[in-house]
C-alpha positions as CSV (number, residue, x, y, z in Angstrom):
1,M,180.4,28.7,-16.5
2,I,177.2,29.9,-18.2
3,Q,176.4,28.4,-21.6
4,L,174.7,31.3,-23.4
5,P,175.7,33.8,-26.0
6,Y,176.6,37.1,-24.4
7,S,176.6,40.6,-25.8
8,V,177.0,44.3,-25.1
9,L,174.6,47.3,-25.2
10,E,176.6,50.5,-25.3
11,L,175.2,54.1,-24.8
12,A,178.4,56.2,-25.0
13,A,177.8,57.6,-21.6
14,V,179.5,61.0,-21.0
15,N,181.3,61.2,-17.7
16,E,181.0,64.3,-15.5
17,G,183.8,66.7,-16.5
18,S,184.4,64.8,-19.8
19,N,183.0,65.3,-23.3
20,P,181.2,63.4,-26.1
21,R,184.4,62.7,-28.0
22,E,186.0,60.9,-25.1
23,A,182.7,59.0,-24.6
24,I,182.7,57.8,-28.2
25,E,186.4,56.8,-28.1
26,N,185.7,54.8,-24.9
27,S,182.8,53.1,-26.7
28,L,185.1,52.0,-29.5
29,R,187.5,50.6,-26.9
30,I,184.6,48.6,-25.5
31,A,183.7,47.3,-28.9
32,K,187.3,46.1,-29.5
33,T,187.4,44.4,-26.1
34,A,184.1,42.7,-26.8
35,D,185.4,41.5,-30.1
36,Q,188.5,40.0,-28.5
37,K,186.6,38.4,-25.6
38,G,184.0,36.4,-27.5
39,Y,180.9,38.6,-27.2
40,K,178.4,37.8,-29.9
41,R,177.3,41.4,-30.7
42,I,177.5,45.0,-29.6
43,W,174.6,47.3,-30.1
44,F,174.4,51.1,-29.8
45,A,171.3,52.8,-28.4
46,E,169.6,55.8,-29.9
47,H,169.0,58.8,-27.6
48,H,168.5,62.5,-28.3
49,N,168.7,65.8,-26.4
50,M,170.6,64.1,-23.5
51,P,173.9,65.8,-22.6
52,H,175.1,62.7,-20.8
53,I,174.6,60.3,-23.8
54,A,176.6,60.6,-27.0
55,S,174.9,57.9,-29.1
56,S,172.4,60.1,-31.0
57,A,174.0,59.4,-34.4
58,T,173.7,55.6,-33.8
59,V,174.5,54.6,-37.4
60,L,177.8,56.5,-37.3
61,L,178.8,54.6,-34.2
62,I,177.9,51.3,-35.7
63,Q,180.0,52.1,-38.8
64,M,183.0,53.2,-36.6
65,A,182.8,50.1,-34.4
66,A,182.3,47.6,-37.3
67,A,185.3,49.1,-39.1
68,Q,187.5,48.6,-36.0
69,T,186.5,45.1,-35.2
70,Q,186.8,41.7,-36.9
71,N,184.2,39.2,-35.8
72,I,181.6,40.7,-33.5
73,R,178.2,41.6,-34.9
74,V,177.4,45.3,-34.6
75,G,174.0,46.9,-34.6
76,S,171.4,49.1,-33.1
77,G,169.8,48.7,-29.7
78,G,168.0,50.3,-31.2
79,I,166.9,52.5,-34.0
80,M,163.8,54.3,-32.8
81,L,161.8,53.8,-36.0
82,P,159.1,56.5,-35.4
83,N,162.1,59.0,-35.6
84,H,163.0,58.0,-39.1
85,S,161.7,57.2,-42.6
86,P,161.8,53.5,-43.1
87,L,163.4,54.0,-46.5
88,V,166.3,56.0,-45.0
89,V,166.8,53.3,-42.4
90,A,166.8,50.6,-45.1
91,E,169.4,52.6,-47.1
92,Q,171.6,53.2,-44.1
93,F,171.6,49.6,-42.9
94,G,171.9,48.4,-46.5
95,T,175.1,50.4,-46.7
96,L,176.4,49.1,-43.4
97,E,175.7,45.5,-44.5
98,T,177.4,46.1,-47.9
99,L,180.5,47.4,-46.1
100,H,180.5,44.7,-43.4
101,P,178.6,41.6,-44.8
102,G,177.2,39.2,-42.3
103,R,177.9,41.4,-39.2
104,I,175.1,44.0,-39.1
105,D,172.0,43.8,-36.8
106,L,169.0,46.1,-37.0
107,G,167.2,46.4,-33.6
108,L,164.1,48.5,-33.8
109,G,162.1,50.3,-31.1
110,R,158.8,52.2,-30.9
111,A,159.8,54.7,-28.2
112,P,161.3,58.1,-29.2
113,G,164.5,57.7,-27.1
114,T,163.9,61.3,-25.9
115,D,161.2,63.8,-24.8
116,Q,158.1,64.4,-27.0
117,L,159.3,67.9,-28.1
118,T,162.6,66.6,-29.3
119,A,160.8,63.6,-31.0
120,N,158.7,66.1,-32.9
121,A,161.8,67.9,-34.0
122,L,163.3,64.6,-35.3
123,R,160.2,63.7,-37.4
124,R,156.9,65.5,-37.7
125,D,153.8,63.6,-36.6
126,H,155.9,61.4,-34.3
127,I,153.0,60.2,-32.2
128,K,151.1,59.1,-35.4
129,N,154.3,57.3,-36.6
130,A,154.6,55.5,-33.2
131,M,151.0,54.4,-33.5
132,N,151.8,53.2,-37.0
133,F,154.9,51.2,-35.9
134,P,153.7,47.8,-37.2
135,N,153.0,49.2,-40.6
136,E,156.3,51.1,-40.8
137,L,158.1,47.9,-39.7
138,S,156.4,46.0,-42.6
139,E,157.4,48.8,-45.0
140,L,161.0,48.6,-43.8
141,Q,161.1,44.8,-44.1
142,N,159.8,45.1,-47.7
143,Y,162.7,47.3,-48.7
144,F,165.1,44.4,-47.9
145,Q,163.1,41.9,-50.1
146,P,164.5,40.8,-53.5
147,K,163.7,43.3,-56.3
148,D,160.1,43.3,-57.5
149,S,159.6,44.9,-60.9
150,S,156.2,46.2,-59.8
151,Q,157.8,48.1,-56.8
152,K,158.4,51.7,-57.6
153,V,160.6,52.7,-54.6
154,N,163.6,50.6,-53.7
155,A,166.4,50.8,-51.2
156,Y,169.8,50.9,-52.8
157,P,171.9,49.5,-51.1
158,G,169.5,47.3,-49.1
159,K,167.3,45.5,-51.6
160,G,167.8,41.7,-51.3
161,L,170.2,41.9,-48.3
162,D,169.9,39.6,-45.4
163,I,169.8,42.0,-42.4
164,P,168.3,40.4,-39.3
165,I,165.7,42.6,-37.6
166,Y,165.1,42.5,-33.8
167,I,162.2,44.1,-31.9
168,L,163.2,45.9,-28.8
169,G,160.8,46.6,-26.0
170,S,159.9,47.2,-22.4
171,S,156.3,46.2,-22.4
172,T,153.9,43.4,-23.3
173,S,152.8,45.2,-26.5
174,S,156.2,44.9,-28.0
175,A,156.3,41.2,-27.1
176,Q,153.0,40.7,-29.0
177,L,154.4,42.4,-32.1
178,A,157.6,40.5,-32.1
179,A,155.7,37.2,-31.7
180,A,153.2,38.1,-34.4
181,K,156.0,39.0,-36.8
182,G,158.2,36.0,-35.9
183,L,161.1,38.2,-35.0
184,P,163.7,37.9,-32.2
185,Y,162.8,40.0,-29.2
186,A,165.2,42.0,-26.9
187,F,163.7,43.2,-23.6
188,A,165.0,46.2,-21.7
189,T,165.3,44.4,-18.4
190,H,168.1,46.8,-17.5
191,F,165.6,49.6,-16.8
192,A,162.1,48.1,-17.0
193,P,162.3,44.7,-15.3
194,A,158.7,44.8,-13.9
195,Q,157.0,43.5,-17.1
196,F,159.8,41.1,-18.2
197,A,158.2,37.9,-17.0
198,M,154.9,38.6,-18.5
199,A,156.4,39.9,-21.8
200,A,158.6,36.8,-22.0
201,E,155.6,34.5,-21.5
202,I,153.5,36.3,-24.1
203,Y,156.3,36.3,-26.7
204,K,157.0,32.6,-26.3
205,N,153.3,31.5,-26.2
206,E,152.2,33.7,-29.2
207,F,155.3,33.3,-31.4
208,K,154.6,32.5,-35.1
209,P,157.5,31.2,-37.2
210,S,158.7,33.4,-40.0
211,E,161.3,33.3,-42.8
212,Q,163.8,34.9,-40.5
213,L,163.1,32.9,-37.4
214,K,161.6,29.4,-36.7
215,E,161.6,29.5,-32.9
216,P,161.4,32.3,-30.3
217,Y,164.7,34.0,-29.6
218,L,164.6,36.1,-26.4
219,I,167.4,38.4,-25.4
220,A,167.4,40.0,-21.9
221,C,169.4,43.1,-21.4
222,V,170.7,43.6,-17.9
223,N,173.2,45.7,-16.0
224,A,176.5,44.2,-14.8
225,I,179.4,45.7,-12.8
226,L,182.2,43.3,-12.0
227,A,185.6,43.7,-10.3
228,D,188.1,41.4,-8.6
229,T,186.4,41.8,-5.3
230,D,182.8,42.4,-4.2
231,Q,183.8,45.5,-2.3
232,E,185.5,47.0,-5.4
233,A,182.5,46.2,-7.5
234,Q,180.1,47.8,-5.0
235,L,182.2,51.0,-5.0
236,L,182.2,51.1,-8.8
237,S,178.5,50.6,-8.8
238,S,177.9,53.8,-6.9
239,S,178.3,55.8,-10.1
240,F,175.4,53.8,-11.6
241,F,173.2,54.1,-8.6
242,N,173.7,57.8,-8.2
243,M,172.8,58.2,-11.9
244,V,169.6,56.2,-11.3
245,I,168.7,58.2,-8.2
246,E,169.0,61.5,-10.1
247,L,167.1,60.0,-13.1
248,V,164.1,58.8,-11.1
249,S,164.0,62.1,-9.0
250,G,164.2,64.3,-12.1
251,Q,167.6,65.7,-11.3
252,L,169.9,64.1,-13.9
253,R,171.7,67.0,-15.5
254,Q,175.3,66.0,-15.5
255,G,177.3,63.0,-16.7
256,L,178.3,59.8,-14.9
257,K,179.9,60.7,-11.6
258,K,183.1,59.3,-10.0
259,P,182.4,56.4,-7.5
260,G,181.8,57.5,-4.0
261,E,179.0,58.0,-1.5
262,I,175.5,57.2,-2.5
263,H,173.3,60.3,-3.0
264,G,171.3,61.3,0.0
265,L,168.1,61.3,-2.0
266,I,168.1,57.5,-1.7
267,N,166.7,58.0,1.9
268,H,163.4,59.2,0.5
269,P,161.1,56.0,0.4
270,E,159.6,56.8,-3.0
271,V,163.0,57.4,-4.5
272,E,164.4,54.2,-2.9
273,A,161.4,52.2,-4.3
274,A,161.9,53.6,-7.8
275,V,165.6,52.9,-7.8
276,N,165.0,49.3,-6.6
277,N,162.5,48.8,-9.3
278,F,164.8,50.3,-12.0
279,A,167.8,48.3,-10.9
280,A,166.2,45.0,-10.0
281,C,168.2,43.2,-12.8
282,T,171.6,44.6,-11.9
283,F,174.4,42.2,-11.1
284,V,177.3,43.6,-9.0
285,G,180.2,41.8,-7.6
286,S,183.1,39.4,-8.2
287,K,182.9,36.8,-11.0
288,A,181.6,34.1,-8.6
289,V,178.8,36.3,-7.2
290,V,177.7,37.5,-10.5
291,E,177.7,34.0,-12.1
292,E,175.6,32.7,-9.2
293,N,173.1,35.6,-9.5
294,I,172.9,35.3,-13.3
295,N,172.2,31.6,-13.1
296,A,169.4,32.3,-10.7
297,F,168.0,34.9,-13.1
298,I,168.0,32.7,-16.1
299,G,166.7,29.8,-14.0
300,E,163.5,31.7,-13.4
301,I,163.0,32.9,-17.0
302,P,165.0,31.1,-19.6
303,V,166.5,33.3,-22.4
304,Q,168.5,32.5,-25.5
305,E,171.0,35.3,-25.0
306,L,172.1,37.9,-22.4
307,M,173.1,41.4,-23.2
308,F,174.9,43.6,-20.7
309,T,175.1,47.3,-20.2
310,T,177.7,48.7,-17.8
311,Y,177.9,52.1,-16.2
312,I,181.4,52.5,-14.8
313,Y,183.1,55.9,-14.6
314,D,186.7,54.8,-15.2
315,I,187.2,53.3,-18.7
316,E,189.9,50.9,-17.5
317,A,187.7,49.5,-14.8
318,K,184.8,49.2,-17.3
319,I,187.0,47.3,-19.7
320,K,188.1,45.1,-16.8
321,S,184.4,44.5,-15.9
322,F,183.7,43.2,-19.5
323,E,186.8,41.0,-19.4
324,L,185.7,39.4,-16.1
325,L,182.2,39.0,-17.4
326,S,183.5,37.1,-20.5
327,E,185.2,34.7,-18.1
328,V,181.8,33.9,-16.5
329,F,180.8,32.7,-20.0
330,W,184.1,31.5,-21.5
331,G,185.6,30.1,-18.3
């Protein structure tokens, strides 16, 4: 049994032949399952202009999930800050915290979560905003501070609320920012594992304590697909691997496909190498196999929490995977 907090990253993936409503309803079922099975938090990711992802209105999904659960923390993994005004983010999360006190997380990222054309449609001067990410982060943090009579613009709700902020990233620059700000750091190991070791080392070595956090707190997000048998898990994982194959080869246009044969594109050496790099931190198998592999992973790079994302076509099999995963931690 693994003695670490464990959490969920949910993207509301749309299955091939399905629709966004079903994807969102499935995400809410995952939130309820995670709440019942002892997961620490569930975060929803922000993506735009992607027909196979239904989590563009991230704040709305957070509200829906928080309203239908009891104990689990609910938040963003993350809000892509260059897409938004810091004041609007403060007001939105201030409202969420007011409605669900002590249960809201604010994870922030610098990437757009989409292509540059869409990013510009979301917020003008997006590239400039991304370059200004540290200053916009400071502005956002200031909106949550207790009221200062000299401050002319305030976030209501939001002012004076204790909403923990997390820095998300997939590079060493995000690790440096999280360390300098004294904030918890969540690394996107589920799609960018190559820089994880270096980013983790930088974060821990350069960390400066803050009011929010006295010691480094590192979360690694990884992929996990579990079933009763290794063979069943391998079959379920074909949906995920076919998605990755199409993604790295620029052919991802449909939703998550039913499990079956692996796409023939995998036979191209450059595609195979890209898929192996993308999915290097993906755990597939029975409980025993996944537990052994996770223990090996955290044995190499210690973390304070593991977060799991799961691409499985069938919602019942996906729920079963999260239930089995909880047994790896709960016992």
